[in-house]
C-alpha positions as CSV (number, residue, x, y, z in Angstrom):
1,M,-14.1,11.9,-5.5
2,S,-15.6,9.1,-3.7
3,T,-16.2,5.6,-5.3
4,N,-18.1,2.9,-4.3
5,V,-17.4,-0.2,-1.8
6,Q,-16.4,-2.3,-4.6
7,A,-13.5,0.1,-5.8
8,T,-11.5,2.0,-3.7
9,E,-8.3,1.1,-5.3
10,T,-7.3,1.3,-8.7
11,E,-8.5,-2.2,-10.1
12,K,-5.6,-4.7,-12.0
13,T,-4.2,-3.2,-15.0
14,T,-3.5,-4.5,-17.8
15,G,0.1,-4.2,-17.6
16,Q,2.3,-6.9,-16.5
17,H,2.5,-8.2,-13.0
18,H,5.1,-9.5,-10.9
19,K,6.6,-12.9,-13.1
20,D,8.5,-12.9,-10.0
21,N,7.2,-14.4,-6.6
22,P,6.4,-11.3,-4.6
23,Q,7.7,-13.3,-1.8
24,E,10.9,-14.3,-3.2
25,E,11.5,-10.4,-4.1
26,F,10.8,-9.6,-0.7
27,Q,13.1,-11.8,1.0
28,S,15.9,-11.7,-1.6
29,I,16.1,-7.8,-0.7
30,L,15.8,-8.5,3.0
31,K,19.1,-11.3,2.6
32,E,21.1,-8.4,1.3
33,A,19.9,-5.7,4.0
34,V,21.0,-8.6,6.7
35,E,24.2,-8.9,5.3
36,I,24.2,-5.0,4.9
37,L,23.8,-4.6,8.9
38,G,26.5,-8.0,9.6
39,Y,23.3,-9.4,11.4
40,S,23.5,-13.4,11.5
41,D,21.7,-16.0,9.6
42,E,19.2,-16.7,11.9
43,V,17.9,-13.2,11.2
44,Y,17.0,-13.5,7.6
45,E,15.8,-17.2,8.6
46,F,13.2,-16.1,11.0
47,L,12.4,-12.8,9.4
48,K,11.9,-14.8,5.7
49,E,8.7,-16.1,6.6
50,P,5.6,-14.6,8.8
51,M,5.6,-16.0,12.4
52,R,1.8,-16.6,11.7
53,F,0.0,-17.6,8.1
54,L,-3.8,-19.1,8.5
55,E,-5.9,-19.9,5.5
56,V,-9.8,-20.2,5.7
57,N,-12.4,-21.1,3.9
58,I,-15.6,-19.1,4.2
59,P,-19.0,-20.0,3.2
60,V,-21.2,-17.3,1.4
61,K,-25.3,-17.5,0.6
62,M,-25.4,-16.1,-2.7
63,D,-28.0,-14.3,-4.1
64,N,-29.4,-17.0,-6.4
65,G,-29.8,-19.5,-3.2
66,Q,-26.1,-21.3,-4.0
67,T,-23.4,-21.3,-1.7
68,Q,-20.1,-20.6,-2.8
69,V,-17.1,-21.4,-0.7
70,F,-14.1,-18.1,-0.9
71,K,-10.7,-19.0,-0.1
72,G,-9.2,-16.8,2.4
73,Y,-6.0,-15.7,4.2
74,R,-4.7,-13.7,7.0
75,A,-0.2,-13.3,7.3
76,Q,1.1,-12.0,10.4
77,H,4.2,-11.4,9.4
78,N,6.2,-10.1,13.2
79,D,4.8,-8.8,16.2
80,A,7.8,-7.8,18.3
81,N,7.0,-4.3,18.4
82,G,3.7,-4.5,18.8
83,P,0.5,-5.5,17.5
84,T,0.0,-6.7,13.7
85,K,-1.9,-4.2,11.5
86,G,-2.3,-4.7,8.0
87,G,-5.1,-4.4,5.3
88,I,-7.6,-7.0,4.0
89,R,-7.9,-6.8,-0.5
90,F,-10.7,-8.7,-2.7
91,H,-9.1,-9.3,-5.5
92,P,-9.5,-12.3,-8.1
93,D,-5.7,-12.5,-8.0
94,V,-4.9,-12.9,-4.6
95,T,-2.3,-15.4,-3.4
96,A,-0.9,-16.8,-0.8
97,D,2.7,-15.5,-1.3
98,E,1.4,-12.3,-2.2
99,V,0.1,-12.0,1.4
100,K,3.0,-13.0,3.1
101,A,4.8,-10.6,1.3
102,L,2.8,-7.8,1.5
103,A,2.8,-8.7,5.4
104,G,6.4,-8.6,5.5
105,W,6.6,-5.3,3.5
106,M,4.0,-4.1,6.3
107,S,6.4,-4.8,8.7
108,L,9.5,-2.7,7.3
109,K,7.2,-0.1,7.1
110,C,5.8,0.0,10.4
111,G,10.2,-0.2,11.1
112,I,11.1,2.6,8.9
113,T,8.4,5.1,10.4
114,G,8.8,4.2,14.3
115,I,5.4,3.3,14.6
116,P,5.1,0.0,17.3
117,Y,3.2,-2.2,15.1
118,G,4.8,-5.6,13.2
119,G,3.2,-6.4,9.5
120,A,-0.1,-8.4,8.7
121,K,-2.2,-8.3,5.5
122,G,-5.5,-10.4,4.7
123,G,-6.8,-11.1,1.2
124,I,-9.5,-13.1,-0.4
125,I,-9.8,-14.5,-3.2
126,C,-13.4,-12.8,-5.2
127,E,-14.4,-10.8,-8.1
128,P,-16.0,-8.1,-6.1
129,R,-16.7,-6.0,-9.0
130,S,-19.2,-9.0,-10.1
131,M,-20.8,-9.6,-6.6
132,S,-23.7,-7.2,-4.9
133,M,-23.6,-5.3,-1.5
134,N,-25.1,-8.3,-0.2
135,E,-23.0,-10.4,-1.4
136,L,-19.8,-8.5,-0.6
137,E,-21.1,-7.6,3.7
138,R,-21.7,-11.6,3.9
139,L,-18.8,-12.4,3.0
140,S,-16.7,-9.6,4.9
141,R,-18.6,-10.8,8.0
142,G,-17.7,-14.7,6.9
143,Y,-14.2,-13.5,7.3
144,V,-13.9,-11.6,10.0
145,R,-15.5,-14.9,11.9
146,A,-13.1,-17.1,10.1
147,V,-10.0,-15.2,11.3
148,S,-11.5,-13.7,14.9
149,Q,-9.4,-15.6,16.9
150,L,-6.2,-13.9,15.9
151,V,-7.6,-10.4,15.4
152,G,-8.2,-7.9,17.7
153,P,-7.1,-4.5,19.0
154,T,-4.4,-5.6,20.7
155,K,-3.4,-8.5,18.6
156,D,-3.9,-7.5,14.9
157,I,-5.5,-4.5,13.3
158,P,-7.0,-5.1,9.9
159,A,-7.6,-2.1,7.6
160,P,-8.5,-1.8,3.8
161,D,-6.8,-2.5,0.9
162,M,-7.5,-3.0,-2.7
163,Y,-11.5,-3.2,-2.9
164,T,-12.1,-2.6,0.3
165,N,-13.2,0.5,2.0
166,S,-14.7,2.3,4.9
167,Q,-18.1,0.3,4.5
168,I,-16.7,-3.2,4.3
169,M,-14.4,-2.2,7.4
170,A,-17.7,-1.2,9.1
171,W,-19.3,-4.3,8.2
172,M,-16.2,-6.3,9.7
173,L,-16.3,-4.0,12.7
174,D,-19.9,-5.0,13.7
175,E,-19.6,-8.8,13.2
176,Y,-15.9,-8.7,15.3
177,D,-18.5,-6.7,17.9
178,H,-21.1,-9.1,18.2
179,I,-18.7,-12.2,18.5
180,R,-16.7,-10.6,21.3
181,E,-19.7,-9.1,22.8
182,F,-18.1,-5.4,23.5
183,D,-17.8,-2.1,21.4
184,S,-14.2,-2.5,20.1
185,P,-13.8,0.3,18.1
186,G,-9.6,-0.2,17.9
187,F,-10.1,-3.7,16.2
188,I,-9.9,-2.1,12.5
189,T,-8.9,1.1,10.5
190,G,-9.6,3.1,7.9
191,K,-14.0,3.0,9.4
192,P,-16.2,5.7,8.7
193,L,-16.2,8.8,10.9
194,V,-19.2,7.8,12.9
195,L,-17.9,5.0,13.7
196,G,-14.5,5.8,15.5
197,G,-12.6,6.5,12.3
198,S,-10.2,8.6,12.0
199,E,-10.4,12.1,9.5
200,G,-8.1,12.3,6.3
201,R,-7.7,8.8,6.9
202,E,-9.2,7.9,3.2
203,T,-6.7,10.2,1.8
204,A,-3.4,9.2,3.9
205,T,-1.7,6.9,1.2
206,S,-2.0,9.8,-1.2
207,K,-0.7,12.9,0.9
208,G,2.0,10.7,2.4
209,V,3.2,9.7,-1.4
210,L,2.9,13.8,-2.4
211,Y,4.8,14.6,1.3
212,T,7.6,12.1,-0.1
213,L,7.7,14.1,-3.9
214,Q,8.2,17.0,-2.0
215,M,11.2,15.9,-0.5
216,V,12.5,14.6,-3.7
217,S,12.1,17.8,-5.0
218,E,13.8,19.2,-2.7
219,L,16.3,16.9,-3.0
220,K,17.0,17.1,-6.8
221,N,15.9,21.1,-6.7
222,M,12.9,20.7,-9.1
223,P,9.8,22.4,-8.3
224,L,6.7,21.0,-8.3
225,E,4.8,23.7,-10.4
226,G,5.4,22.4,-13.9
227,M,6.6,19.0,-13.3
228,R,5.5,16.6,-15.3
229,V,3.7,13.9,-13.9
230,I,2.5,10.3,-14.7
231,V,0.1,8.3,-12.4
232,Q,-0.2,5.1,-13.4
233,G,-3.9,4.4,-11.7
234,F,-6.4,6.5,-11.2
235,G,-8.6,4.9,-8.1
236,N,-8.2,6.0,-4.5
237,V,-4.3,6.5,-4.3
238,G,-3.8,7.6,-7.5
239,G,-7.3,9.8,-8.1
240,Y,-6.8,11.8,-4.8
241,L,-2.9,12.1,-5.7
242,A,-3.2,13.4,-9.6
243,Y,-5.9,15.8,-8.2
244,Y,-3.3,16.9,-5.1
245,L,-0.5,17.5,-8.0
246,H,-3.2,19.3,-10.3
247,E,-4.0,21.8,-7.7
248,L,-0.3,22.7,-6.9
249,G,0.4,23.1,-10.5
250,V,2.1,20.1,-11.4
251,K,1.4,18.7,-15.6
252,V,0.0,15.4,-14.7
253,V,0.5,14.7,-18.1
254,G,-0.5,10.7,-17.9
255,I,-3.0,8.6,-16.1
256,S,-4.4,5.0,-16.6
257,D,-7.4,2.8,-15.0
258,A,-8.5,-1.0,-16.0
259,L,-9.4,-0.2,-19.7
260,G,-6.0,1.8,-20.3
261,A,-4.3,5.2,-20.8
262,I,-4.2,8.5,-21.8
263,Y,-1.2,11.0,-22.1
264,D,-1.0,14.2,-23.1
265,P,2.4,16.5,-22.7
266,E,0.5,19.7,-22.3
267,G,-1.3,18.1,-19.1
268,L,-4.4,16.5,-18.2
269,D,-7.7,18.4,-17.0
270,I,-7.7,15.9,-13.9
271,P,-10.9,17.9,-12.3
272,D,-12.8,16.6,-15.0
273,L,-11.4,13.4,-15.1
274,L,-12.4,12.9,-11.6
275,G,-15.7,14.1,-12.1
276,R,-16.4,11.9,-15.6
277,R,-14.8,8.6,-13.5
278,D,-17.5,5.9,-13.1
279,S,-18.0,3.9,-9.8
280,F,-15.0,1.3,-10.5
281,G,-13.0,4.1,-11.1
282,I,-12.7,3.9,-14.9
283,V,-12.6,6.6,-17.4
284,T,-10.7,5.8,-20.6
285,G,-13.5,4.6,-21.7
286,L,-14.5,7.9,-22.4
287,F,-11.8,8.6,-25.0
288,E,-10.8,7.3,-28.8
289,N,-6.9,7.8,-28.1
290,V,-6.5,5.4,-25.6
291,I,-3.2,3.5,-25.2
292,T,-2.4,0.8,-23.1
293,N,-0.9,0.8,-19.8
294,E,2.3,-0.7,-20.5
295,E,3.3,2.4,-23.2
296,L,2.2,4.8,-20.6
297,I,4.8,4.4,-18.6
298,E,7.5,4.2,-21.7
299,Q,6.2,7.7,-22.1
300,E,8.2,10.8,-21.2
301,C,7.8,12.4,-17.9
302,D,9.7,14.1,-15.0
303,V,8.6,11.6,-12.5
304,L,6.5,8.3,-13.5
305,I,4.7,7.3,-9.7
306,P,2.9,3.6,-10.3
307,A,-0.2,3.8,-8.4
308,A,-1.8,0.5,-9.4
309,V,-0.4,-3.3,-8.6
310,G,2.9,-4.6,-8.4
311,G,5.8,-6.0,-10.8
312,V,4.8,-3.2,-13.7
313,I,8.6,-1.9,-14.0
314,T,10.4,-5.0,-15.1
315,T,13.6,-5.8,-16.7
316,E,12.0,-6.0,-19.7
317,N,11.3,-1.8,-20.1
318,A,13.3,-0.3,-17.4
319,D,15.8,0.6,-20.3
320,Q,12.7,2.6,-21.5
321,L,11.6,4.3,-19.0
322,K,12.0,8.4,-20.0
323,C,11.6,9.4,-16.4
324,K,14.2,11.4,-14.0
325,F,12.8,9.4,-11.0
326,I,10.2,7.3,-9.8
327,V,7.9,7.1,-6.9
328,E,6.4,4.2,-5.7
329,A,2.7,4.8,-4.8
330,A,1.5,0.8,-5.5
331,N,3.3,-2.3,-3.5
332,G,6.6,-3.4,-5.1
333,P,5.5,-2.3,-8.6
334,T,9.2,-2.3,-9.2
335,T,11.4,-6.0,-9.2
336,R,14.7,-5.9,-7.6
337,E,16.2,-6.8,-11.6
338,A,14.9,-3.6,-12.8
339,I,15.9,-1.3,-9.7
340,Q,19.6,-1.9,-10.9
341,K,19.1,-1.3,-14.1
342,L,17.6,2.1,-13.3
343,D,20.3,2.3,-11.0
344,E,22.8,2.0,-13.8
345,R,21.1,5.0,-15.9
346,G,21.0,7.3,-12.5
347,I,17.2,7.1,-11.8
348,L,16.4,7.3,-8.3
349,V,13.8,5.0,-7.3
350,V,11.7,6.1,-4.6
351,P,10.8,2.7,-2.5
352,D,7.2,1.7,-1.9
353,I,7.5,0.7,1.6
354,L,8.3,4.3,2.4
355,A,6.2,6.8,-0.3
356,N,3.2,5.2,0.6
357,S,3.3,4.5,4.0
358,G,0.8,7.8,4.7
359,G,-1.9,4.7,4.6
360,V,-0.5,2.8,8.5
361,I,0.8,5.9,9.8
362,V,-2.8,7.4,9.8
363,S,-4.1,4.2,10.8
364,Y,-2.2,4.1,13.7
365,F,-3.2,7.7,14.3
366,E,-7.0,6.2,14.4
367,W,-5.4,3.6,16.8
368,C,-4.3,6.0,19.2
369,Q,-7.8,7.9,18.8
370,N,-10.0,4.6,19.3
371,N,-8.2,4.2,22.1
372,Q,-8.3,7.6,23.9
373,G,-11.6,8.6,23.0
374,Y,-10.5,11.7,21.7
375,Y,-10.4,12.4,18.1
376,W,-8.3,15.2,16.0
377,T,-8.7,17.5,13.4
378,K,-7.6,16.8,9.7
379,E,-5.3,19.6,10.2
380,Q,-3.6,17.7,13.4
381,V,-3.5,14.2,11.1
382,E,-2.1,15.6,8.0
383,E,0.9,17.8,10.2
384,R,2.0,14.6,11.9
385,L,1.8,12.5,8.9
386,Q,4.0,14.8,7.2
387,E,6.2,15.2,9.8
388,K,6.4,11.5,10.0
389,I,7.1,11.2,6.3
390,H,9.7,13.9,5.7
391,A,12.0,12.1,9.3
392,S,11.4,8.6,7.6
393,F,12.4,10.1,4.3
394,L,15.7,11.6,6.0
395,N,16.6,8.6,7.9
396,V,16.7,6.1,4.5
397,Q,18.2,8.9,2.8
398,N,20.9,9.4,5.4
399,T,21.4,5.1,5.6
400,A,21.6,5.3,1.5
401,E,24.2,7.4,2.1
402,Q,26.0,5.7,5.0
403,F,26.2,2.5,3.3
404,G,26.4,3.8,-0.6
405,I,22.9,1.6,-1.4
406,N,19.6,2.4,-3.3
407,M,16.7,3.8,-1.5
408,K,15.2,0.7,-1.8
409,T,18.0,-1.0,0.0
410,A,18.2,1.3,2.1
411,A,14.3,1.5,3.3
412,Y,14.7,-2.6,3.8
413,V,18.0,-1.8,6.2
414,E,15.8,0.4,8.4
415,G,12.9,-0.8,8.7
416,I,14.9,-4.2,9.4
417,R,17.1,-3.1,11.8
418,K,14.1,-1.9,14.5
419,I,12.5,-5.3,14.2
420,A,15.3,-7.2,14.6
421,E,16.5,-5.3,17.8
422,A,13.1,-5.9,19.0
423,S,13.4,-9.6,18.6
424,G,16.8,-10.1,19.8
425,L,15.9,-8.0,23.2
426,R,13.0,-10.3,23.3
427,G,15.5,-13.0,23.3
428,W,14.1,-14.6,20.4
429,I,16.8,-14.6,18.2
430,N,20.7,-13.5,18.0
431,L,21.7,-10.7,16.2
432,S,25.3,-11.6,15.7
């Protein structure tokens, strides 16, 4: 099931991306949650933007001998609860506003799950699929040199994200160790096991989504066996998730990649598809009856799991969905306006900042193991991950019932509460 360094996440789909600015999307729900909690306007003003944002230029000597300059970013949303934490993505569509929004969402994930971190995010505008391994290594090392003053095991801990994986984390760790002149395994997470990585980290996001789906199946009294699920995205997260679901007797009736999607109401042979997937996570090119990503989302199923990119469920297609509920494995796949439409239709949306928090939870476990110099078994990691996901789900569900709001807004309320309280106790803001 492994993919190469250039394809650890499902790449850009042919579906629609955020029509709205992701940072504006984050801010609009943030404002609503702040008002629900009865906090002052200054809480919103303080949390709507990252505390720090760095834009860098990274010169990289390419294999043809020419130097290309890449634009990179690092956003640190809030560090009241502890050092900031967040992945680094390599993608041609990376923007400053996307990185800022993702850092804010990471802060909320940490608040929801009770992890002593704030949120951060990094990104580089590049096309990793057209770069050699040597060029990717030089770019990875150049990024660390550019941001080295802002990051560190007690300041800001990076991790893998879209089109980055354990090999890229290994190069970044080595570069940081050279700069600081001492071994710092806690500087970065998602590392190879031999360099201080954690068991279960590669599959953590998928496992977290699975545990969330199990909670929803209990809530809705719908057994997993025989459940019909569409997984939109077939990269690291979507691929592992589809495999786990198949093993539990779930009918995975649809999957997609960058070239299109396949759908079979009787269920797909997931192990076979994973075995035929190429190094970029592409498999639909082998089939003739391929539909688009947009068409896949609108096919009949019990559960729709968007596991690729943001903004694929909008007001334009929310009325056409034929699912009973949605579990967001990707970041920001459903716009706020779409969620309002889905609420009216009685379709539950389990938010991304809850459902896909498995990655940051196990990254936190990895950091703890690095600090202790003591490493856990895969069974210990997954047991503790499941405990965190279950507790977080119940907290968000209770908040939704308490305030009479949907789970998306409830997740924001839960996440913001901890950030705001920590910021208030430090004397940075007044909550009322």
